[in-house]
Every structure is written in structure tokens, then in C-alpha cells.
N, C-alpha and C positions, 0 to 999 in steps of 0.2 A: 401462400403457404402458411401452415400453422406454425407458430413459434415453437422451436424445439429448445429444451433446456440443455445447455451444454456445460460441461465441467470446464474449469480453467485449463486443464490439460488438453482437452479437445480444442478449445479456442486457440491455444498456443499452436497446436498441430496444424490447424486450419490456416492460420496466418503464416506460419513457417512454410507450408507447402506453397502458398501464393508467392511469398518472397523468393522462394527457390525457382520460381518460373512455371509452376503448374498452371494450367488454365483455370480461370476463376469459375467458369461454367461447370467444369468437371468437378472441382472441389465442392461447389455448392450442391451439385447432384449427389455426390458421395455422402455428404453430411446432412443433406436434407434442409438446407438453408437457402435464403434468397441471396442474390448478389448484393443487394443493398446491406443486408446483414453482414456479409463478408467484409464489405468496405468499412462498415462501422467498427467491426472488430479490428481490422487492420489499422485504421486511423487511431483507435484507442491504444492499441499496442505501440504504435510508433510515437504517439504523444507521451507515453510513459517510459519509453525505452531508455532515455538518458539516466533514469534512476537505477538501472541495472548495475552501473559502474560505481554507484555511491555506497555500496555495501560497507558497513562499518563506520561510515562517516557520520558525524553528528551535525545536524542542521542547526541553524541559528535559533530556531524555535525550541529545539530540544535543549540546547545549551542554556537558553534563558530559563526554561522550566527547571533544569538541574540547579541553577543558581538560586532560583526562587525556593525550590524544595529545601536546599541547604539552609537558607535563611529561616525558613519556617521551623525546621528542626532545631536550630539554635534558639529560636524564640521559645519553643516548647520546653527546651532544656532549662532555659533561664527561669521561666515561670514555674517549672517543677521545683527548682532549687528554692525559689522564693516561698513557695507553699510549704516546703519541708522546714525551712527556717522558722516560719510563722507557727507551725505546729509544735515546734520544740519549746515555745515560750510557755 
């Protein structure tokens, strides 16, 4: 079968139908995809599913970046003050 470009909404609908118990062959025929494509979509969906419940939580990497960003802002502020002091001489 020729690869069909699916939107994220279509991918979600395909996987959801399969999880609800619809036959994989029927789903694939309806959307024009191969069964291996369906299983790849399902596996990708399930591997990322735990992130659905993390909405609004800050990851360790995001926390580290926020701290680093704050430190850089403070550094820029200090250097700006030093430059303004030296200009006034």
C-alpha cells in the first residue's frame, strides 16, 4: 500500500478504535493503511501515553533550564549595572 499522510487527529482516532475493540483489518481498510502501520501507531501512542497525565508538571530538565535562565538574567543585570557605572565616570 502507498503511505497515506494522516493528521494527528486521524492517528488518534485509528488507535482509539483499535483499543475499543474494532477489528484491525476493518480499521486499516477504512483508513487505507497497512496493519503494520496501525501497530506502529498503536505502539507509539502507548509508549507516550503516560505523558497525558503530566499536564502542567515541570520536568527536571525544565526546572534546570529555568534556574539556568534566572542565573543568566542576573548576570546580564549585573553586567549592565557595571557598564552604566563606568559610563558615568
